[in-house]
C-alpha positions in Angstrom: 94.0 81.8 81.6 96.2 83.7 79.1 94.3 86.8 79.9 95.1 86.5 83.6 98.7 85.9 82.9 98.9 88.8 80.5 97.2 91.1 83.0 99.6 90.0 85.7 102.6 90.6 83.4 101.3 94.1 82.5 100.8 95.0 86.2 104.3 93.8 87.0 105.9 95.9 84.2 103.9 98.9 85.3 105.0 98.4 88.9 108.7 98.2 87.8 108.4 101.3 85.7 106.7 103.3 88.4 109.3 102.2 90.9 112.2 103.2 88.7 110.5 106.5 87.7 109.6 107.2 91.4 113.1 106.6 92.7 114.7 108.9 90.0 112.2 111.7 90.7 112.4 111.7 94.5 115.5 113.5 95.5 114.7 114.0 99.2 113.2 110.5 99.6 114.5 107.2 101.1 113.4 103.7 100.2 111.8 101.7 103.0 115.0 99.7 103.5 116.9 102.9 104.5 114.0 104.6 106.4 114.1 102.8 109.8 116.7 105.0 111.5 115.0 108.2 110.3 111.6 106.9 111.5 113.0 106.0 114.9 115.0 109.3 115.4 112.0 111.5 114.5 109.2 109.4 116.2 107.4 108.9 112.9 104.7 106.3 112.4 106.3 103.0 111.4 106.0 101.5 107.9 103.8 98.6 108.9 101.2 101.0 110.3 101.3 103.2 107.2 100.9 100.1 105.0 97.9 98.9 106.9 96.2 102.3 106.9 96.7 102.9 103.2 95.7 99.4 102.1 92.6 99.5 104.2 91.8 103.0 103.0 92.3 102.3 99.3 91.6 98.6 99.0 94.8 98.3 96.9 98.3 96.9 97.1 101.3 99.1 97.7 103.8 98.7 94.9 106.3 101.4 95.8 106.9 103.4 99.0 109.4 105.9 100.2 109.9 108.3 103.1 110.4 111.9 102.1 111.6 115.0 103.8 110.5 118.5 102.7 111.9 121.3 104.9 112.0 119.0 108.0 108.4 117.7 107.4 108.4 114.0 106.8 105.8 112.2 104.7 105.3 108.9 103.0 104.9 108.7 99.2 103.2 105.5 98.1 102.1 104.1 94.8 99.0 101.8 95.1 97.8 99.3 92.6 94.0 99.0 92.8 92.0 95.8 92.3 91.0 96.8 88.8 94.6 97.7 87.8 94.3 101.4 88.5 97.4 103.1 89.9 97.1 105.8 92.6 99.7 108.0 94.2 99.1 108.5 97.9 100.9 110.9 100.3 100.6 110.5 104.0 102.0 112.7 106.8 104.6 110.5 108.6 103.9 112.0 112.0 100.1 112.0 112.0 99.1 109.4 109.4 96.8 111.9 107.7 96.5 112.2 103.9 
């Protein structure tokens, strides 16, 4: 029981650290809460579709997500926590849904 609680606490701390580090490093990125108007204006794939695609593709849980713009090309940057505690960065084209 202690081991499960300890692992959950470590995963939570890692998630918080990755979120803070990710937000600081992403200058041309918006968090999900601010992305809706940009998604609608540019006819991008909505967040729920991206979440479903990435979670089914990776089998993990998304712990951080943002919408980024690089020279007019939009993409989603996601941090995925795997079932075994592994952390993966996933980038998905916001228009096509392709990695």
